[in-house]
Backbone as a chain_set.jsonl record, in Angstrom:
{"seq": "MANIEEEDNSIQALQISKSEMEALLSKQKKALELINDAYEMGDYSREEWLERKRKRELEINKITDDIYE", "coords": {"N": [[151.349, 28.176, 162.271], [148.778, 28.756, 161.41], [148.699, 31.479, 161.804], [150.345, 32.494, 159.766], [148.84, 31.833, 157.513], [146.599, 33.414, 157.988], [147.762, 35.952, 157.773], [148.535, 35.876, 155.078], [146.004, 35.768, 153.872], [145.031, 38.239, 154.677], [146.787, 39.969, 153.344], [146.157, 39.341, 150.692], [143.502, 40.224, 150.649], [143.903, 42.963, 151.022], [145.279, 43.566, 148.659], [143.329, 43.019, 146.723], [141.452, 44.851, 147.51], [142.898, 47.197, 147.043], [143.198, 47.128, 144.252], [140.533, 47.298, 143.512], [139.959, 49.827, 144.501], [141.649, 51.348, 142.89], [140.401, 50.957, 140.438], [137.985, 52.237, 140.954], [138.964, 54.813, 141.34], [139.844, 55.397, 138.765], [137.366, 55.451, 137.444], [136.203, 57.653, 138.719], [137.886, 59.705, 137.881], [137.356, 59.669, 135.151], [134.679, 60.419, 135.239], [134.97, 63.032, 136.145], [136.225, 64.155, 133.922], [134.084, 63.988, 132.123], [132.266, 65.712, 133.34], [133.638, 68.137, 133.08], [133.71, 68.284, 130.276], [130.966, 68.453, 129.729], [130.378, 70.92, 130.856], [131.881, 72.592, 129.19], [130.4, 72.284, 126.898], [128.17, 73.636, 127.525], [126.232, 72.511, 129.144], [126.063, 72.782, 131.893], [125.683, 75.374, 134.321], [128.102, 77.794, 135.45], [128.232, 77.728, 138.262], [126.965, 75.27, 138.877], [128.729, 73.533, 137.607], [131.139, 74.046, 139.018], [130.413, 73.14, 141.583], [129.845, 70.4, 141.13], [132.341, 69.631, 140.141], [134.046, 70.17, 142.336], [133.034, 68.324, 144.24], [133.615, 65.889, 142.954], [136.413, 66.056, 142.757], [137.096, 66.046, 145.466], [136.307, 63.458, 146.147], [138.044, 61.994, 144.496], [140.51, 62.732, 145.636], [140.19, 61.622, 148.204], [139.992, 58.865, 147.656], [142.489, 58.477, 146.452], [144.174, 59.059, 148.621], [143.405, 56.931, 150.305], [144.328, 54.745, 148.852], [147.127, 55.113, 148.63], [148.17, 55.466, 151.153]], "CA": [[151.018, 28.014, 160.864], [147.512, 29.453, 161.16], [149.016, 32.908, 161.738], [150.881, 32.791, 158.435], [147.707, 31.773, 156.588], [145.781, 34.603, 158.235], [148.482, 37.084, 157.192], [148.412, 35.751, 153.621], [144.636, 36.15, 153.523], [144.929, 39.685, 154.869], [147.529, 40.606, 152.25], [145.352, 39.169, 149.48], [142.343, 41.112, 150.763], [144.385, 44.318, 150.787], [145.6, 43.705, 147.241], [142.054, 43.1, 146.014], [140.873, 46.136, 147.87], [143.658, 48.243, 146.358], [142.86, 47.11, 142.827], [139.168, 47.82, 143.404], [140.039, 51.272, 144.721], [142.251, 51.929, 141.689], [139.352, 50.963, 139.408], [137.066, 53.305, 141.336], [139.667, 56.068, 141.067], [139.79, 55.588, 137.317], [135.99, 55.849, 137.115], [135.98, 59.007, 139.218], [138.62, 60.616, 136.994], [136.595, 59.724, 133.902], [133.485, 61.212, 135.527], [135.403, 64.43, 136.189], [136.408, 64.567, 132.523], [132.755, 64.165, 131.535], [131.716, 66.937, 133.932], [134.313, 69.258, 132.417], [133.237, 68.331, 128.889], [129.58, 68.925, 129.734], [130.424, 72.365, 131.109], [132.362, 73.235, 127.963], [129.323, 72.232, 125.905], [127.086, 74.486, 127.991], [125.212, 71.744, 129.857], [126.016, 73.237, 133.283], [126.086, 76.75, 134.616], [129.404, 77.818, 136.121], [128.044, 77.313, 139.658], [126.712, 73.824, 138.879], [129.972, 72.875, 137.23], [132.095, 74.134, 140.125], [129.961, 72.272, 142.667], [130.071, 69.013, 140.706], [133.793, 69.455, 140.024], [134.607, 70.095, 143.702], [132.644, 67.044, 144.843], [134.356, 64.814, 142.298], [137.821, 66.184, 143.148], [137.205, 65.585, 146.855], [136.224, 62.0, 146.11], [139.301, 61.524, 143.904], [141.559, 62.907, 146.651], [139.956, 60.658, 149.279], [140.359, 57.54, 147.155], [143.945, 58.489, 146.272], [144.757, 58.934, 149.959], [143.152, 55.574, 150.792], [145.164, 53.792, 148.113], [148.569, 55.305, 148.766], [148.61, 55.677, 152.545]], "C": [[149.742, 28.772, 160.507], [147.743, 30.954, 161.034], [149.503, 33.312, 160.348], [149.752, 32.791, 157.409], [146.81, 32.998, 156.747], [146.44, 35.842, 157.63], [148.4, 37.055, 155.668], [147.03, 36.183, 153.156], [144.442, 37.651, 153.653], [145.621, 40.435, 153.741], [146.736, 40.502, 150.954], [144.139, 40.093, 149.494], [142.749, 42.557, 150.512], [144.699, 44.548, 149.315], [144.333, 43.822, 146.409], [141.427, 44.458, 146.273], [141.579, 47.266, 147.136], [143.303, 48.28, 144.877], [141.437, 47.61, 142.6], [139.161, 49.334, 143.568], [140.654, 51.967, 143.507], [141.243, 51.988, 140.544], [138.346, 52.076, 139.69], [137.681, 54.671, 141.057], [139.627, 56.391, 139.574], [138.399, 56.053, 136.878], [135.708, 57.281, 137.548], [136.689, 60.033, 138.332], [137.893, 60.767, 135.663], [135.335, 60.574, 134.101], [133.824, 62.697, 135.58], [135.625, 64.965, 134.776], [135.059, 64.848, 131.864], [132.077, 65.427, 132.06], [132.329, 68.157, 133.255], [133.854, 69.409, 130.969], [131.816, 68.883, 128.809], [129.522, 70.428, 129.979], [130.853, 73.114, 129.849], [131.289, 73.267, 126.878], [128.104, 73.049, 126.333], [125.987, 73.763, 128.746], [125.045, 72.172, 131.311], [126.309, 74.724, 133.345], [127.437, 76.677, 135.316], [129.283, 77.315, 137.555], [127.811, 75.805, 139.761], [127.999, 73.056, 138.593], [130.974, 72.882, 138.386], [131.706, 73.207, 141.269], [130.22, 70.8, 142.325], [131.564, 68.697, 140.647], [134.429, 69.31, 141.404], [134.288, 68.76, 144.354], [133.459, 65.894, 144.266], [135.827, 64.862, 142.697], [138.035, 65.748, 144.592], [137.186, 64.062, 146.915], [137.511, 61.402, 145.543], [140.436, 61.623, 144.925], [141.421, 61.893, 147.772], [140.393, 59.259, 148.848], [141.873, 57.439, 146.984], [144.646, 58.334, 147.616], [144.587, 57.52, 150.501], [144.072, 54.556, 150.121], [146.625, 53.898, 148.528], [149.037, 55.614, 150.178], [149.306, 54.465, 153.079]], "O": [[149.641, 29.359, 159.429], [147.068, 31.627, 160.255], [149.111, 34.355, 159.825], [149.711, 33.655, 156.533], [146.322, 33.552, 155.762], [145.76, 36.684, 157.044], [148.216, 38.096, 155.037], [146.902, 36.888, 152.155], [143.764, 38.267, 152.831], [145.094, 41.429, 153.239], [146.651, 41.471, 150.2], [143.789, 40.677, 148.469], [142.017, 43.299, 149.858], [144.411, 45.62, 148.783], [144.268, 44.637, 145.488], [140.937, 45.12, 145.358], [140.928, 48.194, 146.656], [143.128, 49.358, 144.31], [141.167, 48.275, 141.6], [138.443, 50.039, 142.858], [140.225, 53.06, 143.137], [141.227, 52.946, 139.771], [137.908, 52.772, 138.774], [136.996, 55.581, 140.591], [139.401, 57.536, 139.184], [138.274, 56.945, 136.039], [135.05, 58.035, 136.83], [136.149, 61.107, 138.067], [137.823, 61.865, 135.111], [134.971, 61.36, 133.226], [133.047, 63.529, 135.111], [135.254, 66.099, 134.472], [134.91, 65.828, 131.135], [131.394, 66.127, 131.313], [131.62, 69.098, 132.899], [133.637, 70.523, 130.493], [131.502, 69.684, 127.929], [128.709, 71.127, 129.376], [130.267, 74.135, 129.488], [131.272, 74.169, 126.04], [127.124, 73.144, 125.595], [124.918, 74.33, 128.97], [123.988, 71.946, 131.901], [127.072, 75.264, 132.543], [127.862, 75.599, 135.73], [130.136, 76.558, 138.019], [128.386, 75.141, 140.624], [128.311, 72.064, 139.251], [131.581, 71.858, 138.698], [132.567, 72.558, 141.863], [130.754, 70.052, 143.144], [131.993, 67.619, 141.058], [135.259, 68.426, 141.615], [135.162, 68.131, 144.952], [133.937, 65.031, 145.002], [136.431, 63.819, 142.948], [139.059, 65.141, 144.905], [137.962, 63.453, 147.651], [138.01, 60.405, 146.064], [141.233, 60.694, 145.058], [142.422, 61.356, 148.246], [141.082, 58.558, 149.59], [142.471, 56.422, 147.336], [145.601, 57.567, 147.737], [145.515, 56.966, 151.092], [144.537, 53.615, 150.763], [147.285, 52.884, 148.753], [150.193, 55.988, 150.376], [149.742, 54.46, 154.23]]}, "num_chains": 1, "name": "protein.A"}
């Protein structure tokens, strides 16, 4: 019986973790949009924008992989 409870707790922890990761993914995507908007408005040089964009895209890819693996 204890095994079943432990498995239930593990499943609940994974579900919470997944929803937290999805929220983080949403925030990262919004941040990428803001970076792109700032570049379009001239707030970043092309090099700054590309560096910030690459970092954000790497983070988005990592989170996406963590969620859907």
